N, C-alpha and C positions, 0 to 999 in steps of 0.2 A: 730368416727370422730376425726380428729387431727387438731390442730391449731398451727402454728408457733408463738411463743411468746417471745419477747425481753422485759424484765422488766426494770424498771428505775434503780434498783440496786438489791442487794441480800438480803435486809432486809425481815423479815417474811411478812410484809404487802405488799411488792412489788412482792415477788416471791411465798412464801408459800400460802398466802391467795388465789391468783388466781389459783394456782395449785389445791388446795383442793376444792374450790367451783366448778371448772370445772370437777374435778374427780367425785364429787358427782352427776354431770349431765351426766356422761358417756362420757366425752370429755377429750382427752389426749392433754396436751400442750407440744409441742416440744420446749424445752428451750436450750439456749447455755450451753456449759460446764461451770461449776461453776468457773473455772479458768479464764474464759473470763469476768466474772461479777465483779471481784474485791471484796473488802471488806473495807468499811469505807474510810480510807485515802490511801489505796492501790487501785487505780482506776482500772476500767475494761479496757478491750482491744477492742477498736473500730475495729481494724484490724481483731481480732478474731470474733467479732460479724458479720462483713461483710462477712467473709468466711463462717460462719454458715448460713447466709441468702442465699448466693449464692448456697450453697450445698442443701438448702431446698426450692428452688425457684419454683418448679413445683408441682402442685396438692394440695397445702395446702393454706388455707386462713391464714392471718397473722395479728398480733397486735404488733406494734413496737414502742418502746420508742426512740425518737430522742435524749434525754439526754444521754442515754446509747450508742446509735449508734455513735454519734458524739463526745461526751466528755469522755465517760467511766463511766457515772452515774450522779446522781443528785448532789452529793457533788462535783464531778469533774467539773460539769458545772459552778461552782462558782469560780473555780481557775482562777487567773488572768495572772500571768507571765508564759506562756508556749508556746511552738511551736504551731503556728496556721496553722494547715493543714485542717481546716474546709472545704474549697472549694473542695479539692480533695475527701474527704469522702462524701460530698453532691453529687458530680458528680457520684461516684460509686453507691450510693444508688438510685439516679435518674435513672441510667441505669437499675438497678435491677427492679425498679418499672415499667419501660417502657416495660419490657419483660413479665410482668404478665397481660395476656389478659383476663383470665377467673377467676382467683382467686381474692378474695376481700382482701384489705389491709386497716386496720385501723391504724392510726398513732396518737400518743399522745406526747405532748411536754409541757414544762413549761415556763412561764415568770419568770425569775430569781427573787428570793425574794430580799428584801431590804438589808438584812445583809448577809455577808459571814458566813460560818460555824464557830460556836463558840466552841472552843476546851477546854476552861477552864474558871474559874470564872473571871480571869483578862480580858479575851476577852469580857465577859459580861459587865464589868464595862466600858471598853473602847468604847463599842458600842454606848453609849450615845452621846459621842462627834461626832462620825461618823454620827449618825442620824441627828444631828444638821446641819452638813455640807451638807448632802443630801437634807434637807429641803430648804436650800438656793439655791442649784443647781436645785431643782425640785419643785418650788412653785406651788400653784394651777393654776396660770396663767403662762404658759411656758415662759422661758426667750428667748430673741433673741439669735441668734448664737454668736454674739459679746459679749453680756452680760454673756452668758453661759461660754465662754472661759475665760473671766475676772474673774468670780466667781470661776471657777475651779482652776485657778492659785492661787488665794488667799487661798482657802480652802485646797489645796494640801500642803501648808506650815504647816497646823495643822494636816493633815492626809496624810502623804507622799505617801501612795499607792492609793490615790483617783483617780489619772489619769489612773492607770492600771485598777482600778475597772470600770471606765467609758468605757474604751476600751473593757473590757470583756463583759460588758452589751451590747454594740453596736454589738459585735460579735454574741452574743446569740439572740439578737433582729433580726438580719439579717437572722438567721436560721429560726426563726418563720415566717418571711415574705416569705422566700423561700418555706416553707411548705405550706403556703396559696396558693402560685402559683401552686404547685403540685395539690392541691385540685381543684383549678379552671380549670386546664387542664384535670382533671379526672384521673391523675396518682394515686391519693389516693382516696379511696372510701369515707373516712371520716377522719377529723382531729379534735382532741380535744386539746385545749390549756388551760392549767390550770394556775391560779395565785397562786404561792406558798407562803403561809404565808403572807397575806396582813394585817400585824399588824398595819401599818400606810400607809398613802398615800405617794407617792414618785415616783421614776423612774418606778417601776412596774406598777402603775396605769396610768402613762403617756403612757407607751408602750401599755397597754391594750386598752386605748382609741383610739390609732392610729389603732391597729388591728381591733377593733370593727367597726370603720368606714370603713376599707378596706373590711371586710367580710359582710357588711350589705347586706341583701338579699340573702346570700349564704345558700344553703341547704346541704353543704358539710363541713362546719367549724362551731365550736361552742366554745365560751369562757365560762369558769366556774371557780369557786374557787377550790383550792386544787392541790395536786400533787401525793401523795402516793397511792391514790385510783383510779387513772386514768386508770391503766391497767385493773382493774376489770370492770370499766364502759365501756371501749372499747370492752371487751370481750362480755359483755351483749348486747351491741348495735350490734356487729357483728352477734351474734346468732339470734337476732330478724330479722336482714336483711337477714341472710342465710335461715331462716325458713319461711320468708315472713309473719310474724305475728306481730301485734302490742300488746302492753301491756298498759293498763290503770291503773292509780294509784290515789288513793284518800288520800292526806295528811291530817292527823288529828293531831291537836296540843293540848297539855295539857292546854294551856292558849292562848286565842286569842291575848291578849296584849303581852304576852311573845314571840309570834311568830314574832313580829316586833322588839324585842330587838336585839341589835347588838351582833354578835358572835365575840369573842375576836380576833381571828386570820384571820378573813375574812373582818373586817371593813365593815360589811354589815348585814342587818337584816337576821335572821335565815330563815324566809320564802323565801327570795330571793335566799339564797343558795340552799334550797330545790328545788325551781323551776328551777334554773340553772342546777342542777344535773339531774333533770328529762329530761330536753332538751338534755343534753349531752348523757344520756343513750338511748334516743329515745322514752321515754315513753310519754304518753299524760295524762293530768290531767282530771279526771272525778269524780265529787262529789258523784254520786250514781252509783250503779251497776258496780263498778270498779273491775278489776282483782286482785289488791293488795290494802289492807288497810295498809297505811304507817303511823304508830303512832310515833309522835315526841314529846318526853318529853322535854319541854323547861323551861328555867329559868323564874321565875315570875318577878324578879327584875333585870334582866341583868346577863349575863353569867360571871362566875368567874373561877379561876383555881381550880382544884379538891382538892388541898391540904388545902384550906381554909374552906371546907364545914363542917357544923355541921349536925349531924343526927337529922333533925327536920321533924316530920311527917306532911304531908300536906294533908288536906282534898281534895284539888283539884287534887293532884297527886293520891290519893287513888281512887277517882272517875274515874280518867283516866285509872288506872290499871283495874278497873271493866269494863270499855268500851273495853279495849283490850281483856280481858277474854271472854266477851260476843261475840265479833267478832270471836274469835278463836273457841269458842264452837259452834258457828253458822255455821261453815264450811268455813269461809273466809280465804283467804291466807293473813297472817298477818306478818308484819315486824315492828321492833322497833328500833328507833334511839334515844338514850339517849343523849340529847344536853344541859342539865342543867349546866354542867361544861365542861371545856376543859381539855383534857388529862386524862380522866377517868370517871367512872360512878357515878351517884347520888346514894349514899349508901341506903338512905331510900326508894327511888323509886325502886331500883333493888331488895331490900329485899321484898317489897310488891309484885313486879312482880313475883318473884320466888314462893311466897306463893299461887298465884292465877292462874298461867298458867303453862302449860307443856312446858318447854323451847325448847325441840326439835320439838314442834309443830310450832315454829316460822320459817317462811321462810327466815328470816334474822334478825340479831341483831348486834349492835355495839354501843360502847360508848367511843371510844379512840381518843386521839389527838385532832385535830381541828374539828369543826362542819362539814366541807366539807369531811374530812376523814371518819367520822362516817356515814354521810348520804350516801356517795358513796358506802361504804362497805355494809351497811345494804340493800340498794336499789339494788345494783348489785347482791348480793347474792339472794335476793328475786326474782328478775326477772329470774335468771338462774334456781332457784329452781322450779319456776312456769313452765318455758318452758320445763324443763326436766321431770317434773311430767306429763305434757300433752302428752309427747312422751313416757311415761312409761319407762324412762331411769334414774329415780332418785334413787341414791344409799343412802338409809336412814342411813346406817352405817357411811359413810364418812360425811354426813350432820350432824349427831348427834355429831360426834367427833369435827367437826368444831364449832358448836354452843357451846359445852362444853368449847373448847379452848377460845372462845370469852368471855364467862363469867369469866373464870379463869384469862384471861389477863386483860380485860377492867374493870372488877369489883374487883377481888381479888388483882391482882398485881398493877394495875395503881392507884386504889383508896385507898388501904391500905398499901401494902408492899413497893412500890417504895418510898412513902413519908417517911416511917420509915427509910429506908436505905439511903435516901438522907440526912437526919439529921445525921445518923451515920457517913456518909462520911465527913460531915462538922466537926464533933467533932474529927474525926481521922486525919483531914487534907488531905483527899483524894479528888480528883476531880471526881464528879459524871458524868462529861461530857466525860471523857477519863481516864480510869483506868491505873495507873502505875502498875508495877509488884506486889508491896505490896498490893494494893487494890484488884488486880485481884486474889490474893491468898486467901485473907480474906473474901471479901464480897460475891462473887457468891455462895460458898458452903452454906452459911447461908440462902441466898435467896432460893436456890434450896430445902433445907430441909423444909422450911416453905411452899413453893408452893406445895410440894408433900403431906404434911399433909392436907392442905386446899383442894387439889384435891380430896383426899379420902372423905372428909366431903361433898363437893359439889356433887360428884358423887353419894354417898350413899343416900343423902337426896333428890336429885331432879332428878337424871337420872336413877338410878338402879330400874327399874320397867317396867310394861307393858305400852306401849304408843299406842294411836290411834290418828293419825294425818291426816289432810286434806291439800293437795296442789292442786290448780286448779281443785277441785271437785273430786280428786282421793284420796280415803281413804286407809291408810296403818296401819296395826297392827303389832307390833313387841315388843320383850322384849330386854332391855339392861341388860345383865346378869352380866357382870363384866368389870372392867377396867384392861386390861392385862398389860398395860405399860403407863407411863406418863413421857416423857422426857422434860427436861428444860435446856435452856442455854441463856446466854447473848451474842448474836451474834456479837455485835460491841464493846464488852468490855466497856460498859457504862450502866447506869441505864435506859436510856430512853425507850428502847424496849426490849422485852423478846420473846424468841422463844419457842413455846410449841408444843408437838406432843402427842396426846392421841390415844390409840388403844383400842377399845371396842370389847367385844364379844357380838354378836347380834343373836337373834333367830327371824326369820321372819315367817309370817303365810300367 
């Protein structure tokens, strides 16, 4: 089975994650040439993406990012002063959609986040003044048109590019409204609109409220938090629709009170983010006899950044790990979303988890970036694992490699190594947000050496052995014999994300 897939950009989370969880399910993603996807500040080619879609219009279902298709990627969608050929690209894509009579098309888009892309520490400092201006422009009670223009004129004197920012937001907002029209007409089978980094209320929440009112009652459009994980969610939803099956999920929280605490980058209770993601994926919540047990480890006193954590053992978390282990040992399809911290794993929880469970027995695991990113990754992976196991198409080798990469990325890199090298960059005068040549020559080799040492430790301690796993009632027995290779790179020449690729030798029975 093949699916045409246009990612939001070329980052590992956007491109490699979907490729790997699909490959583990026996599904090939047809993706544009990498030259069309761009890289960081070298934006993708909408013209190339359109050519790719036209060349693959017949016979394949599709999952398409509007941010890539129209702008050239997520970062490109935030760019203000550029030639606006949005209408022309939308028209070509609409014609492409109109020609697809049998194939399914899932589209995902984002509501632009409040802040533009921050490229250095100076941008971070200046962002405070910009947010103050935005709060005046977009208060809780919307301004009248006249008051808005007057306030915009005043605030532009403090932040000269504010007018261009508003113009770009309006451009992107009109694209989302157009996409909603496509869904209403049936040109798009389903549309997912994600709110990218809702750190604070502002223009993004204003736009979300308007769209929410517009799509009320629609069964073809959903709003949810997040951006980077939307491609995986859309693929999972497409497969459920394609196979004509539903998936039920029982969310389990390490703390009832903690499930109502706010997630930092969603400005929303964790429980709400989980429920929104379930709706976007097309899953139904069922407390008992569910297809997937979805365990969410949450902060007991509010989510914090991963860098500030202390390794403190929690009896509540230990009991929660025991619950996870019992469910897995009982043959349930289990997924874990570690939400205690943003941008990385809870060290104490993950250590306990690895002592008690077989990691490759998890149908999904994630602990990276925002809560929405984590939830969407773990849930989409679990849904696709379940569906492929039921069809006897599940590739346990690729699945094991991806689970290993998730622990190496979310636990080892994000929770230990990235913080260490962020401090090193500060002492050296390097920007961790965008490496110059000096930083790029010095920092990555050190990181790669540490990651490879840790990879050997994690593989030998938790992965190199015989495994017996259950997905969807389907038992598999196999040996992970060796790790033949483990490749590491920093794809965007910054510390924020890392790209990993493990290759295992597997003996199946």
